PyMOL CGO cylinders between C-alpha atoms (Angstrom):
from pymol import cmd
from pymol.cgo import CYLINDER

trace = [
    CYLINDER, -48.88, 40.03, 70.28, -48.95, 38.43, 73.74, 0.3, 1, 1, 1, 1, 1, 1,
    CYLINDER, -48.95, 38.43, 73.74, -48.01, 40.33, 76.86, 0.3, 1, 1, 1, 1, 1, 1,
    CYLINDER, -48.01, 40.33, 76.86, -44.26, 40.18, 76.56, 0.3, 1, 1, 1, 1, 1, 1,
    CYLINDER, -44.26, 40.18, 76.56, -41.59, 41.22, 79.02, 0.3, 1, 1, 1, 1, 1, 1,
    CYLINDER, -41.59, 41.22, 79.02, -38.22, 42.69, 78.05, 0.3, 1, 1, 1, 1, 1, 1,
    CYLINDER, -38.22, 42.69, 78.05, -34.89, 41.76, 79.60, 0.3, 1, 1, 1, 1, 1, 1,
    CYLINDER, -34.89, 41.76, 79.60, -33.27, 44.71, 81.40, 0.3, 1, 1, 1, 1, 1, 1,
    CYLINDER, -33.27, 44.71, 81.40, -29.83, 43.57, 80.24, 0.3, 1, 1, 1, 1, 1, 1,
    CYLINDER, -29.83, 43.57, 80.24, -30.05, 42.29, 76.64, 0.3, 1, 1, 1, 1, 1, 1,
    CYLINDER, -30.05, 42.29, 76.64, -33.57, 43.62, 75.70, 0.3, 1, 1, 1, 1, 1, 1,
    CYLINDER, -33.57, 43.62, 75.70, -34.82, 40.21, 74.49, 0.3, 1, 1, 1, 1, 1, 1,
    CYLINDER, -34.82, 40.21, 74.49, -38.63, 39.98, 74.44, 0.3, 1, 1, 1, 1, 1, 1,
    CYLINDER, -38.63, 39.98, 74.44, -39.99, 36.92, 76.23, 0.3, 1, 1, 1, 1, 1, 1,
    CYLINDER, -39.99, 36.92, 76.23, -43.06, 35.76, 78.14, 0.3, 1, 1, 1, 1, 1, 1,
    CYLINDER, -43.06, 35.76, 78.14, -40.92, 34.50, 81.04, 0.3, 1, 1, 1, 1, 1, 1,
    CYLINDER, -40.92, 34.50, 81.04, -39.87, 36.22, 84.31, 0.3, 1, 1, 1, 1, 1, 1,
    CYLINDER, -39.87, 36.22, 84.31, -36.19, 35.50, 83.61, 0.3, 1, 1, 1, 1, 1, 1,
    CYLINDER, -36.19, 35.50, 83.61, -34.39, 36.00, 80.31, 0.3, 1, 1, 1, 1, 1, 1,
    CYLINDER, -34.39, 36.00, 80.31, -33.52, 32.76, 78.47, 0.3, 1, 1, 1, 1, 1, 1,
    CYLINDER, -33.52, 32.76, 78.47, -30.46, 34.54, 76.97, 0.3, 1, 1, 1, 1, 1, 1,
    CYLINDER, -30.46, 34.54, 76.97, -28.74, 35.95, 80.05, 0.3, 1, 1, 1, 1, 1, 1,
    CYLINDER, -28.74, 35.95, 80.05, -30.90, 34.92, 83.07, 0.3, 1, 1, 1, 1, 1, 1,
    CYLINDER, -30.90, 34.92, 83.07, -31.50, 38.55, 84.09, 0.3, 1, 1, 1, 1, 1, 1,
    CYLINDER, -31.50, 38.55, 84.09, -34.93, 39.79, 85.25, 0.3, 1, 1, 1, 1, 1, 1,
    CYLINDER, -34.93, 39.79, 85.25, -37.55, 40.93, 82.76, 0.3, 1, 1, 1, 1, 1, 1,
    CYLINDER, -37.55, 40.93, 82.76, -39.91, 43.91, 83.02, 0.3, 1, 1, 1, 1, 1, 1,
    CYLINDER, -39.91, 43.91, 83.02, -43.25, 44.85, 81.46, 0.3, 1, 1, 1, 1, 1, 1,
    CYLINDER, -43.25, 44.85, 81.46, -42.26, 48.47, 80.75, 0.3, 1, 1, 1, 1, 1, 1,
    CYLINDER, -42.26, 48.47, 80.75, -40.69, 48.60, 77.30, 0.3, 1, 1, 1, 1, 1, 1,
    CYLINDER, -40.69, 48.60, 77.30, -41.44, 50.33, 74.01, 0.3, 1, 1, 1, 1, 1, 1,
    CYLINDER, -41.44, 50.33, 74.01, -40.76, 49.58, 70.37, 0.3, 1, 1, 1, 1, 1, 1,
    CYLINDER, -40.76, 49.58, 70.37, -39.28, 46.36, 69.07, 0.3, 1, 1, 1, 1, 1, 1,
    CYLINDER, -39.28, 46.36, 69.07, -37.12, 45.03, 66.30, 0.3, 1, 1, 1, 1, 1, 1,
    CYLINDER, -37.12, 45.03, 66.30, -36.88, 41.52, 64.89, 0.3, 1, 1, 1, 1, 1, 1,
    CYLINDER, -36.88, 41.52, 64.89, -33.33, 40.40, 64.15, 0.3, 1, 1, 1, 1, 1, 1,
    CYLINDER, -33.33, 40.40, 64.15, -32.96, 37.51, 61.72, 0.3, 1, 1, 1, 1, 1, 1,
    CYLINDER, -32.96, 37.51, 61.72, -29.23, 37.56, 61.00, 0.3, 1, 1, 1, 1, 1, 1,
    CYLINDER, -29.23, 37.56, 61.00, -27.26, 39.52, 63.63, 0.3, 1, 1, 1, 1, 1, 1,
    CYLINDER, -27.26, 39.52, 63.63, -24.01, 39.29, 61.65, 0.3, 1, 1, 1, 1, 1, 1,
    CYLINDER, -24.01, 39.29, 61.65, -25.52, 41.28, 58.73, 0.3, 1, 1, 1, 1, 1, 1,
    CYLINDER, -25.52, 41.28, 58.73, -27.62, 43.73, 60.76, 0.3, 1, 1, 1, 1, 1, 1,
    CYLINDER, -27.62, 43.73, 60.76, -26.38, 47.24, 61.56, 0.3, 1, 1, 1, 1, 1, 1,
    CYLINDER, -26.38, 47.24, 61.56, -29.05, 47.56, 64.27, 0.3, 1, 1, 1, 1, 1, 1,
    CYLINDER, -29.05, 47.56, 64.27, -27.91, 44.31, 65.90, 0.3, 1, 1, 1, 1, 1, 1,
    CYLINDER, -27.91, 44.31, 65.90, -24.32, 45.56, 65.92, 0.3, 1, 1, 1, 1, 1, 1,
    CYLINDER, -24.32, 45.56, 65.92, -25.36, 48.88, 67.47, 0.3, 1, 1, 1, 1, 1, 1,
    CYLINDER, -25.36, 48.88, 67.47, -27.44, 47.09, 70.15, 0.3, 1, 1, 1, 1, 1, 1,
    CYLINDER, -27.44, 47.09, 70.15, -24.77, 44.37, 70.73, 0.3, 1, 1, 1, 1, 1, 1,
    CYLINDER, -24.77, 44.37, 70.73, -27.16, 41.58, 69.73, 0.3, 1, 1, 1, 1, 1, 1,
    CYLINDER, -27.16, 41.58, 69.73, -25.59, 38.25, 68.80, 0.3, 1, 1, 1, 1, 1, 1,
    CYLINDER, -25.59, 38.25, 68.80, -28.64, 35.93, 68.64, 0.3, 1, 1, 1, 1, 1, 1,
    CYLINDER, -28.64, 35.93, 68.64, -31.71, 36.15, 66.37, 0.3, 1, 1, 1, 1, 1, 1,
    CYLINDER, -31.71, 36.15, 66.37, -35.03, 37.09, 67.99, 0.3, 1, 1, 1, 1, 1, 1,
    CYLINDER, -35.03, 37.09, 67.99, -37.37, 39.93, 69.03, 0.3, 1, 1, 1, 1, 1, 1,
    CYLINDER, -37.37, 39.93, 69.03, -35.76, 42.75, 70.99, 0.3, 1, 1, 1, 1, 1, 1,
    CYLINDER, -35.76, 42.75, 70.99, -37.17, 45.84, 72.70, 0.3, 1, 1, 1, 1, 1, 1,
    CYLINDER, -37.17, 45.84, 72.70, -35.74, 49.18, 71.60, 0.3, 1, 1, 1, 1, 1, 1,
    CYLINDER, -35.74, 49.18, 71.60, -36.27, 50.88, 74.97, 0.3, 1, 1, 1, 1, 1, 1,
    CYLINDER, -36.27, 50.88, 74.97, -36.55, 49.20, 78.38, 0.3, 1, 1, 1, 1, 1, 1,
    CYLINDER, -36.55, 49.20, 78.38, -37.46, 51.14, 81.53, 0.3, 1, 1, 1, 1, 1, 1,
]
cmd.load_cgo(trace, "trace")
């Protein structure tokens, strides 16, 4: 996997300095990730308040 950054707000993993989801800053310090395919059917997505499919960090520092 490339060097990805995680959004401090929505936890989306991206290679950009700003999140494409919410335009917040991204950081390199994160751990664990989950891939959400269908947020409407995912219990994890509901618990993390995720509404769009993608890769998300579980913990962002």
